N, C-alpha and C positions, 0 to 999 in steps of 0.2 A: 314504616317509612321503605318499606319491601311492593305498599299497595299503594301508599301514596305516587312513588317512582313510574307503578305501573298504570297510573293515571291522566288523563291531560292535567299537565299544570294550570292546576287552578288558584286560588288566595288563601290562606290559609283561615276560613272560618265557619262560622255555622253548617253552611250547607256543606261544606267535605265532610266537616267532622258527623254530621248526620248521613252522610254518602256513605263514609268508614264503619257508621254503627251498620248499617244495613247488612253491607258486604260480611261484615263477620254474625249478623243473624242467619245469610243465605249460608253460613260454614255450617249454620247448625252447631253452637258453640255454643258453653252454657252462660245462662246469666250470668253468675259471676266472674265467670272470665270476661267477658263481654264488660262490664261493669269494670274490671280492673283495668285493663286495658281503656277504657272511656277518663277512667280517674289522674291515669297517666296524660294524657294528652289535655284533662281540665287543666292541671298543674302543669304543665310546660307551656301552655296561653296565658298561666298565673305569673309563673315567671319572666316571659315575654314581656309583656305587658307591663311588669313593673320595672322591667329594662331597659322600655324605651323602645324594641323590639316589634312592638305589637301595640294598636290603640285598643283604648279602655271599651268602646261598645263592641269592639271582635273579642275581645276576649269574656265581654260579659256575656257573648252570644253564645262563644265555642260552651262554659259551663251552665249552661242552661238548655245544652244538651243530654235531652235523656236517655239515661239506659234502658234492663227488660227488669221487670219485677222477678226477683227472686224470692219464689212461691216456696216456700219448704213442704214437704213431709212427712208429719208426724207419724211415725215409727214406734209400735209398739199398743200397748193398749193403756189408754187414758183413763185413768179415775174418771169419774165425774164428782162431785162436791157431792154429794148426799153420799158415795162411795168412801170418797175421804175422808167425808164426816164418820164413816162406821168402824174405817180402821183405823184413825185415833182415837175411837173410846173403847177400842177393843181392848188393849191391855189393862187389870184391874188397878185402877187409882189408891187402891187401899194395901197395896202392899211397897215397897221400896221399887223391887224388879217395873212394877207397873207403872211408877214413878217416874223410871228414868225412861222407861219405854215412850210412855203418853209424852214428855220431853223433845222425847228423839226425833218422836214421831211427826210431831210437831215441829222442829226445824226444818226438816224434809220437806214437810208439807206447806209450812207457813211461809219459812224462808229460803227456800227453793235450793237450799243447800245441795251438792255433794254428798255420797257416802263418807270419803274420805276426806272431805271439807269436815263433813258432823263429826269423824270419829276424830279428828285432831284439834278439834275446836277447843281456845282456853277461856279459861274465865274472864281473863284480864281484857276479850274482842267482847267483851259485852258492856258496854257503856253509853252513858244516857246525854243523846243530842237533842239539847233543846228541848223538845213537846214528848218526846221518842227514844225509843230503844231502838238500837241499831248493833251489830256488828260490825266493831272497825278494822280496818288493815285485814282485812279476809283474805291471805294468800293461797287462789286458787290455782286450775289449768295455768296451765301456760307461762306461771308465776304472776299472776295479773293480780292486781291489789287493789280491792272492793269492799265498799260499805253496804252493808247489807239491814235495811230497817227490818224492825223485828216483830210481830202483832202483839199485843197486848195479851190475847190470850195463850201465843208461846208465851211470852214472858213470864206467864204467870205459871203454865206449866214446870217450866226450868229450876224455879224459883222454889215451888213446891217440892221438887228432887232432889236439889241444891242443900235447903233444911234438912230435909229428911235423912239425905245421906250425909249433914256433920260438912257440906264440902265450900270450903275459901277460895283455893287460889289451886292453880294446875289447868289439867284436863278434865271440859265440862262434864264430860261420859266416861264411868267404870264400869267394870265389872261387878257382880252382883251374884254375892256366894250364897248357896244353898242356906244357910243360916238369913238368908235376910240383912248381909250387910257388906258393904262395900271393901275390894280391895286392890290394887292393883293399881297403875297410872292412868288407868284408860281399858278403852276397846277396838279391838283390830278392825280395819275397815272392813274385813268381811264378817264382820261381826251386825254390820246395819243394813240387816237385809231381813227384810218384812214377813212375818210369816203367820200363821193361824193365831197362835198366839202372845200375842204380841211379836219380838226382835227372835231372829235366832240365836241358839245356844252360843256365847259370843267364848274365846279361846283366853289363854291371860295374854295381857299387854302392856 
């Protein structure tokens, strides 16, 4: 409103909103900031048209004003497909700990779960939806709830781990003692960290 009042009084239309976008870009604001402000203006146009204060054509023109592209920057080192495959195959599939680590790495690589989400994953979250398996009602960062598809190779790794560990309820991933048996009710988030021979030695959880 400050910018609008400082400009010659023009109608609320696409041209004015475009000029406002150019003004924001001249201030070198971040694309996310500009897009957030334009979203508020588009919403204003929608509400004005819905209340009969603005013609539908003008509102449609305002909603077509595009904001700058918000190009993200990749931070850290990203694995290639071959590197990811090599990492997943590193744990020994003939041991209980290796089966667990393969299942856990599969969840991280194939489903894109965060470490905390993987550590807190419950067997009840794994459900079949139509012709595929999925992690249902997963509560993630910011308490957002989502459903995540599970690739077949990841599901096979999970099934192998659960069957070998004799697990049917509770947390999917558990600690494995030196005797090769599961113990405890889960793993700590800090344990979900890949290392040279699988996953870092976990502490009891």
